[in-house]
Residue frames relative to the residue before (quaternion, step in Angstrom):
aa qw qx qy qz dx dy dz
M 1.0000 0.0000 0.0000 0.0000 0.00 0.00 0.00
P 0.4117 -0.7024 0.5013 0.2930 3.64 -0.61 0.91
I 0.4502 -0.6749 0.4916 0.3165 3.54 -1.10 0.61
R 0.1111 -0.7913 0.6013 -0.0020 3.53 -0.90 0.98
P 0.6637 -0.4988 0.3675 0.4190 3.58 -1.25 0.44
C 0.8397 0.1357 -0.1177 0.5124 3.54 -1.16 0.76
L 0.6242 0.5197 -0.3804 0.4422 3.65 0.91 0.61
L 0.1952 0.7787 -0.5694 0.1769 3.58 0.78 1.03
W 0.4625 0.8158 -0.2274 0.2625 3.49 1.41 -0.53
I 0.3935 0.7605 -0.5151 0.0386 3.30 -0.27 -1.73
A 0.7902 -0.2072 0.1107 0.5660 3.70 0.70 -0.74
A 0.3879 -0.6424 0.5743 0.3273 3.45 -1.42 -0.05
G 0.0890 -0.8516 0.5150 0.0408 3.54 -1.01 0.51
A 0.6364 -0.5185 0.4316 0.3740 3.42 -1.36 -0.58
A 0.1110 -0.7831 0.5991 0.1245 3.49 -1.31 0.02
A 0.8392 0.2908 -0.2021 0.4127 3.59 -0.55 -1.29
S 0.5044 -0.6522 0.4732 0.3101 3.59 -0.95 0.87
L 0.0106 -0.7985 0.6013 -0.0271 3.53 -0.94 0.90
S 0.3228 -0.7498 0.5514 0.1720 3.56 -0.80 1.10
L 0.5653 -0.5997 0.4361 0.3613 3.57 -1.10 0.63
P 0.3131 -0.7864 0.4846 0.2206 3.62 -0.41 1.00
A 0.6265 -0.5517 0.4246 0.3505 3.48 -1.34 0.59
Q 0.7583 0.1627 -0.0713 0.6273 3.61 1.02 -0.80
P 0.6131 -0.5637 0.4113 0.3705 3.54 -1.17 0.68
A 0.4001 -0.6981 0.5343 0.2589 3.64 -0.87 0.90
A 0.5991 -0.5370 0.4649 0.3697 3.54 -1.37 0.52
S 0.6213 -0.5553 0.4065 0.3746 3.55 -1.17 0.67
S 0.6711 0.5124 -0.3217 0.4284 3.53 0.89 -0.86
D 0.6276 0.5196 -0.3276 0.4783 3.63 1.11 -0.71
V 0.6396 0.5133 -0.3317 0.4663 3.60 1.00 -0.81
A 0.6406 0.5390 -0.3158 0.4465 3.61 0.92 -0.89
A 0.6560 0.4918 -0.3049 0.4846 3.56 0.94 -0.95
T 0.6438 0.5305 -0.3170 0.4512 3.63 0.90 -0.74
L 0.6938 0.4816 -0.2595 0.4683 3.54 0.92 -1.00
Q 0.6352 0.5215 -0.3229 0.4693 3.55 1.16 -0.74
R 0.6305 0.5190 -0.3144 0.4840 3.58 1.08 -0.80
Q 0.6832 0.5005 -0.2978 0.4404 3.58 0.90 -0.82
T 0.6110 0.5609 -0.3204 0.4576 3.41 1.17 -0.92
Q 0.6825 0.4759 -0.3027 0.4649 3.59 0.78 -0.97
E 0.6045 0.5613 -0.3694 0.4280 3.65 1.02 -0.70
L 0.6853 0.4838 -0.2995 0.4545 3.58 0.87 -0.94
F 0.6520 0.4876 -0.3443 0.4675 3.58 0.93 -0.56
D 0.6094 0.5686 -0.3242 0.4476 3.49 1.13 -0.73
A 0.6753 0.5068 -0.2793 0.4573 3.54 1.20 -0.75
L 0.5384 0.6696 -0.4170 0.2965 3.62 1.11 -0.30
V 0.6934 0.4834 -0.3178 0.4296 3.64 0.68 -1.09
P 0.7638 0.3620 -0.2527 0.4708 3.61 0.74 -0.84
G 0.4952 -0.7293 0.3819 0.2777 3.53 1.37 0.14
R 0.3014 0.7625 -0.5216 0.2360 3.57 1.04 0.76
A 0.1516 -0.8303 0.5311 0.0739 3.51 0.20 1.26
S 0.5678 0.6196 -0.3964 0.3695 3.61 1.01 -0.55
V 0.5586 0.5924 -0.3564 0.4582 3.59 1.17 -0.62
W 0.7190 0.4277 -0.2604 0.4820 3.52 0.79 -1.05
D 0.6281 0.5668 -0.3347 0.4151 3.58 0.99 -0.76
Q 0.6741 0.5101 -0.2596 0.4670 3.52 1.15 -0.92
Y 0.8241 0.3070 -0.1448 0.4535 3.60 0.81 -0.91
L 0.5428 0.5524 -0.4420 0.4526 3.59 1.11 0.24
D 0.4458 -0.6555 0.5236 0.3122 3.58 -1.00 0.83
P 0.6118 -0.5488 0.4077 0.3979 3.65 -1.10 0.64
D 0.7768 0.3570 -0.2006 0.4785 3.61 0.98 -0.72
V 0.2607 0.7981 -0.5072 0.1945 3.63 1.23 0.45
T 0.1006 -0.7353 0.6651 0.0826 3.49 -1.27 0.68
I 0.1036 -0.7990 0.5918 0.0256 3.55 -0.79 1.08
T 0.1232 -0.7721 0.6155 0.0993 3.59 -0.80 0.91
T 0.2819 -0.7832 0.5250 0.1776 3.63 -0.48 1.16
E 0.6891 -0.4503 0.3474 0.4491 3.60 -1.35 0.13
D 0.6486 0.5287 -0.3108 0.4508 3.61 1.19 -0.49
G 0.5582 -0.5941 0.4154 0.4036 3.59 1.22 -0.21
E 0.5421 0.6387 -0.4227 0.3456 3.57 1.17 -0.03
L 0.3376 -0.7524 0.5382 0.1741 3.56 -1.03 0.80
L 0.0405 -0.8071 0.5889 -0.0065 3.60 -0.57 1.05
H 0.2552 -0.7189 0.6291 0.1496 3.55 -1.22 0.72
K 0.7908 -0.3696 0.1870 0.4507 3.58 -1.28 0.25
S 0.7199 0.4783 -0.2615 0.4296 3.54 0.64 -1.19
Q 0.6541 0.5101 -0.3106 0.4641 3.52 1.02 -0.80
M 0.6605 0.5076 -0.3243 0.4482 3.58 0.96 -0.85
V 0.6842 0.4938 -0.2950 0.4484 3.55 0.82 -1.12
S 0.6509 0.5394 -0.3363 0.4152 3.65 0.92 -0.71
Q 0.7068 0.4698 -0.3075 0.4303 3.51 1.16 -0.39
I 0.5201 0.6394 -0.3994 0.4015 3.53 1.32 -0.03
K 0.2471 0.7560 -0.5616 0.2281 3.59 -0.08 1.24
P 0.6408 -0.5372 0.3730 0.4020 3.57 -1.18 0.55
F 0.4935 -0.6342 0.4836 0.3469 3.63 -0.99 0.73
P 0.5598 -0.6006 0.4645 0.3317 3.54 -1.14 0.66
K 0.6497 -0.4959 0.4027 0.4122 3.53 -1.34 0.33
G 0.7222 0.4075 -0.2920 0.4766 3.70 -0.78 0.80
I 0.7407 0.2950 -0.2072 0.5669 3.57 1.24 -0.32
S 0.1247 0.7596 -0.6295 0.1056 3.56 -0.81 1.02
G 0.1824 0.7899 -0.5791 0.0863 3.56 -1.36 0.11
N 0.1860 -0.7504 0.6098 0.1744 3.47 -1.33 -0.18
I 0.2246 -0.7383 0.6243 0.1214 3.55 -1.27 0.48
K 0.1587 -0.7604 0.6286 0.0381 3.54 -1.05 1.01
V 0.2705 -0.7624 0.5596 0.1803 3.57 -0.64 0.98
I 0.0205 -0.8085 0.5838 -0.0707 3.52 -0.77 1.27
D 0.8086 0.2621 -0.1968 0.4887 3.58 -1.26 0.19
F 0.2068 0.8153 -0.5043 0.1954 3.57 0.95 0.98
Q 0.0814 0.7697 -0.6299 0.0650 3.57 -0.82 0.95
A 0.0312 -0.7849 0.6188 -0.0028 3.53 -1.09 0.78
T 0.1314 -0.7242 0.6729 0.0744 3.57 -1.27 0.71
V 0.1825 -0.8057 0.5623 0.0367 3.48 -0.79 1.13
H 0.0663 -0.7817 0.6195 -0.0268 3.50 -0.92 1.11
G 0.7903 -0.2448 0.1268 0.5471 3.54 0.28 1.24
A 0.8007 -0.2162 0.1804 0.5288 3.57 -0.62 -1.17
I 0.6273 0.4484 -0.3443 0.5355 3.56 1.28 0.52
A 0.0172 0.7790 -0.6268 0.0016 3.57 -1.03 0.78
V 0.2044 -0.7489 0.6234 0.0933 3.53 -1.17 0.82
A 0.0392 -0.8090 0.5865 -0.0040 3.52 -0.74 1.12
T 0.0761 -0.7562 0.6424 0.0985 3.55 -1.25 0.47
H 0.0731 0.7833 -0.6108 0.0894 3.60 -0.99 0.75
V 0.3778 -0.6637 0.5969 0.2459 3.46 -1.50 0.18
E 0.2225 -0.7425 0.6095 0.1667 3.56 -1.06 0.80
D 0.1710 -0.7905 0.5853 0.0568 3.53 -0.54 1.28
E 0.0398 -0.8706 0.4878 -0.0506 3.52 -0.25 1.34
F 0.0652 -0.7627 0.6429 0.0257 3.51 -0.92 0.88
E 0.0001 0.8277 -0.5551 0.0822 3.51 -0.69 1.19
N 0.2309 -0.7270 0.6295 0.1477 3.53 -1.17 0.65
Y 0.0490 -0.8241 0.5628 -0.0410 3.55 -0.36 1.27
Y 0.8013 -0.2779 0.0992 0.5204 3.51 -0.04 1.48
G 0.7600 -0.3874 0.1629 0.4958 3.52 0.92 0.98
H 0.6170 0.5087 -0.3526 0.4860 3.55 1.29 0.17
P 0.2875 -0.7661 0.5370 0.2049 3.73 -0.57 0.95
L 0.0664 -0.7853 0.6156 -0.0062 3.49 -0.99 0.93
H 0.0867 -0.7866 0.6076 0.0683 3.55 -1.11 0.69
C 0.0195 0.8147 -0.5742 0.0783 3.63 -0.56 1.09
Q 0.0727 -0.7957 0.5933 0.0980 3.47 -1.26 0.39
Y 0.1294 -0.8038 0.5794 0.0383 3.62 -0.96 0.78
R 0.2654 -0.7116 0.6244 0.1824 3.62 -1.17 0.70
T 0.0486 -0.7955 0.6040 -0.0015 3.54 -0.82 1.11
T 0.1394 -0.7431 0.6487 0.0864 3.60 -1.09 0.67
D 0.0782 -0.8116 0.5788 -0.0101 3.54 -0.67 1.13
T 0.1809 -0.7212 0.6525 0.1463 3.54 -1.38 0.50
W 0.1358 -0.8118 0.5675 0.0228 3.51 -0.83 1.12
V 0.1366 -0.7703 0.6137 0.1066 3.55 -1.11 0.56
Q 0.3463 -0.7281 0.5429 0.2350 3.55 -1.00 0.87
T 0.0682 -0.7838 0.6173 -0.0008 3.67 -0.82 1.05
S 0.7353 -0.3929 0.3364 0.4381 3.49 -1.44 -0.03
A 0.7047 0.4726 -0.2303 0.4765 3.59 1.21 -0.68
G 0.6572 -0.4489 0.2968 0.5277 3.53 1.36 -0.25
W 0.7136 -0.4203 0.3270 0.4551 3.55 -1.33 -0.25
R 0.0807 -0.8154 0.5730 -0.0184 3.47 -0.86 1.09
L 0.4547 -0.6784 0.4956 0.2955 3.63 -0.92 0.90
L 0.1768 -0.8054 0.5634 0.0507 3.60 -0.79 1.14
A 0.7987 -0.0151 0.0567 0.5988 3.59 1.06 -0.67
S 0.0375 0.7943 -0.6054 0.0340 3.63 -0.98 0.75
E 0.0128 -0.7903 0.6121 0.0244 3.55 -1.11 0.72
V 0.1995 -0.8105 0.5494 0.0382 3.56 -0.86 1.10
L 0.0400 -0.7713 0.6351 -0.0080 3.50 -1.09 0.92
A 0.3645 -0.7143 0.5430 0.2493 3.52 -0.96 0.94
L 0.3098 -0.7287 0.5719 0.2144 3.50 -1.03 0.78
R 0.2548 -0.8208 0.4962 0.1233 3.47 -0.43 1.29
T 0.1987 -0.7565 0.6121 0.1168 3.57 -1.25 0.41
D 0.6168 -0.5487 0.3877 0.4101 3.57 -1.13 0.50
P 0.4601 -0.6501 0.5107 0.3240 3.65 -1.14 0.77
S 0.6350 -0.4407 0.4473 0.4500 3.58 -1.45 -0.02
S 0.2046 -0.7670 0.5947 0.1275 3.53 -1.15 0.54
I 0.3223 -0.7268 0.5818 0.1712 3.55 -1.30 0.43
E 0.4708 -0.6185 0.5337 0.3332 3.55 -1.30 0.24
L 0.2913 -0.7303 0.5888 0.1873 3.53 -0.94 0.88
T 0.4904 -0.6000 0.5188 0.3611 3.54 -1.18 0.35
A 0.6196 -0.5037 0.3845 0.4633 3.67 -1.08 0.30
K 0.6353 0.5406 -0.3392 0.4348 3.65 0.85 -0.81
Q 0.6701 0.4908 -0.3028 0.4673 3.58 0.85 -0.92
A 0.6856 0.4855 -0.2923 0.4570 3.62 0.87 -0.89
E 0.6392 0.5437 -0.3211 0.4390 3.61 1.01 -0.75
A 0.6236 0.5580 -0.3461 0.4242 3.54 1.12 -0.74
Y 0.6597 0.5120 -0.3396 0.4328 3.64 1.02 -0.48
L 0.5560 0.6508 -0.4052 0.3211 3.62 1.07 -0.64
G 0.4692 0.6444 -0.4982 0.3413 3.50 -1.12 0.92
R 0.5099 -0.6372 0.5017 0.2867 3.44 -1.38 -0.04
Y 0.1630 -0.7956 0.5833 0.0117 3.58 -0.91 1.05
S 0.2148 -0.8281 0.5090 0.0951 3.63 -0.66 0.98
L 0.2350 -0.7490 0.6064 0.1267 3.54 -1.01 0.90
S 0.7343 -0.0865 0.0782 0.6688 3.59 1.23 -0.77
P 0.7307 -0.4077 0.3136 0.4489 3.52 -1.37 0.04
E 0.7259 0.4357 -0.2200 0.4846 3.60 1.14 -0.79
I 0.7974 0.3154 -0.1494 0.4923 3.60 1.06 -0.67
S 0.0421 0.7904 -0.6079 0.0631 3.50 -0.81 1.03
Y 0.2736 -0.7327 0.6061 0.1444 3.59 -1.44 0.26
E 0.1099 -0.8274 0.5487 0.0467 3.53 -0.54 1.02
I 0.1659 -0.7592 0.6229 0.0895 3.53 -0.91 0.93
R 0.1164 0.7810 -0.5999 0.1289 3.60 -0.66 1.07
M 0.4657 -0.6568 0.5185 0.2879 3.53 -1.43 0.17
R 0.0032 -0.7629 0.6462 -0.0190 3.55 -0.98 0.89
D 0.8494 -0.0939 0.0097 0.5193 3.56 -0.68 1.17
G 0.7394 -0.4590 0.2274 0.4369 3.51 0.90 0.93
Q 0.6743 0.4795 -0.2573 0.4991 3.45 1.37 0.14
L 0.4963 -0.6575 0.4689 0.3187 3.62 -0.84 0.77
E 0.0312 -0.7991 0.6003 -0.0130 3.60 -1.00 0.85
G 0.1297 -0.7889 0.5949 0.0835 3.55 -1.00 0.64
Q 0.0319 0.8007 -0.5982 0.0009 3.53 -1.21 0.50
Q 0.2547 -0.7547 0.5936 0.1146 3.48 -0.85 1.14
T 0.6320 -0.5475 0.3921 0.3835 3.57 -1.16 0.68
G 0.8441 0.1722 -0.1534 0.4841 3.49 -0.81 1.13
R 0.6676 0.4638 -0.2720 0.5150 3.49 1.30 0.15
K 0.5966 -0.5697 0.4326 0.3638 3.59 -1.29 0.27
P 0.5475 -0.5691 0.4584 0.4077 3.63 -1.08 0.38
E 0.1272 -0.7695 0.6221 0.0685 3.52 -1.27 0.61
V 0.5226 -0.6140 0.5084 0.3022 3.58 -1.20 0.65
L 0.1157 -0.7727 0.6184 0.0843 3.56 -1.00 0.79
R 0.0220 -0.7739 0.6326 0.0223 3.52 -1.08 0.89
A 0.4284 -0.7262 0.4902 0.2209 3.54 -1.26 0.51
E 0.3901 -0.7095 0.5511 0.2017 3.45 -0.88 1.09
V 0.7061 -0.1128 0.1213 0.6884 3.47 1.05 -1.06
A 0.6959 -0.4131 0.3425 0.4772 3.63 -1.20 0.08
D 0.8527 0.1071 -0.1548 0.4873 3.55 -1.02 1.05
V 0.6485 0.4100 -0.3193 0.5563 3.62 1.25 0.52
L 0.0184 -0.8219 0.5680 -0.0382 3.54 -0.35 1.33
F 0.0565 -0.7895 0.6089 0.0522 3.53 -1.29 0.36
V 0.3851 -0.6873 0.5629 0.2497 3.56 -1.22 0.44
P 0.4810 -0.6798 0.4669 0.2975 3.58 -0.66 1.02
G 0.7565 0.3473 -0.2223 0.5076 3.63 -0.74 0.89
K 0.7294 0.2992 -0.1868 0.5862 3.62 1.32 -0.27
P 0.0258 0.8631 -0.5044 0.0002 3.65 0.57 1.13
R 0.5585 0.6108 -0.3942 0.3995 3.57 1.13 -0.13
Y 0.7451 0.4014 -0.2084 0.4902 3.56 1.24 -0.43
R 0.0355 -0.7652 0.6397 0.0624 3.53 -1.28 0.57
K 0.2332 -0.7248 0.6186 0.1939 3.53 -1.17 0.51
I 0.1666 -0.8172 0.5514 0.0192 3.54 -0.40 1.39
I 0.3598 -0.7536 0.5174 0.1871 3.57 -0.52 1.18
Q 0.2145 -0.7979 0.5566 0.0871 3.60 -0.70 1.11
R 0.0310 -0.7786 0.6266 -0.0122 3.65 -0.84 1.00
D 0.4639 -0.6428 0.5503 0.2623 3.42 -1.46 0.61
A 0.7538 -0.3935 0.2497 0.4631 3.64 -1.27 -0.03
T 0.6828 0.4846 -0.2966 0.4593 3.61 1.08 -0.46
G 0.5597 -0.6071 0.3842 0.4131 3.57 1.28 -0.18
R 0.4455 0.6717 -0.4561 0.3771 3.61 1.28 0.13
I 0.4552 -0.6859 0.5123 0.2447 3.48 -1.01 0.93
T 0.1165 -0.8300 0.5440 0.0404 3.65 -0.67 1.08
G 0.8120 -0.1549 0.1284 0.5479 3.56 1.09 -0.42
I 0.3867 -0.6743 0.5661 0.2744 3.51 -1.30 -0.35
A 0.2046 -0.7133 0.6518 0.1564 3.55 -1.15 0.86
E 0.2089 -0.7588 0.6091 0.0981 3.56 -0.61 1.22
R 0.0905 -0.8653 0.4928 -0.0129 3.44 -0.25 1.38
R 0.0907 -0.7583 0.6453 0.0203 3.59 -0.83 1.02
E 0.7935 -0.0775 0.0175 0.6034 3.57 -0.27 1.12
A 0.7837 -0.2803 0.2093 0.5133 3.60 -0.44 -1.17
W 0.5922 0.5924 -0.3393 0.4281 3.58 1.40 -0.03
D 0.1972 -0.8060 0.5539 0.0683 3.58 -0.93 0.82
I 0.1256 -0.7104 0.6863 0.0921 3.53 -1.18 0.74
L 0.2558 -0.8157 0.5100 0.0953 3.56 -0.63 1.21
W 0.1067 -0.7699 0.6278 0.0425 3.52 -0.90 1.02
T 0.2845 -0.7825 0.5339 0.1473 3.59 -0.77 1.03
R 0.4437 -0.6902 0.4937 0.2881 3.58 -0.88 0.93
M 0.1916 -0.7828 0.5861 0.0842 3.60 -0.82 1.02
S 0.7975 -0.0676 0.0718 0.5952 3.70 0.99 -0.73
S 0.2821 -0.7077 0.6187 0.1917 3.51 -1.39 0.40
N 0.4217 -0.6822 0.5308 0.2740 3.53 -1.24 0.47
């Protein structure tokens, strides 16, 4: 997988060697070990120390990347290479929590990443959930899933004419509508049966609700420029609202 900005990530893992104890370790001790191992694996990413990943991934590990790709051990290890000149960074594991069930442990944590991408500073965060298994060689990563933590995009100020053009009622069904109106000089939207929400513009004809960065409201226009509706977009899927009236 090519290295991309804000993708130091892919999974969380293991590191320091751990012998199988004669007696079960306390949960707090296991959590501390797993957190230390997780941090070691992320520390191995930038310099490309693939041997760390090879040693501490279980042979049957399954890793789900933030792109939804499934990777097995050989695929994951083969991707651990030194970052090219011009890309640098570091990841700190924070908000680490682990629950231990005998020889199985489930951990969740946030990767707080700072990267310099050809002179451009980037800050990204990912939430990872890991399943660990205790073996004769120590704790090994058996499964991992990564989610990118999204943030609101930058917004622009619309002109009064631009904002006024969006005002009106949009219909999803005979029972459900969405009204865009002005309140105290700010665009506001409200769906039937729900509370009002602030609307901001990412660019002209692309609106979003602060705190809901996975969603966009794309203004639809016909060939003459007349607004005909809204495509409420989540990722790549649209729910279409038809414009019924304008204010």
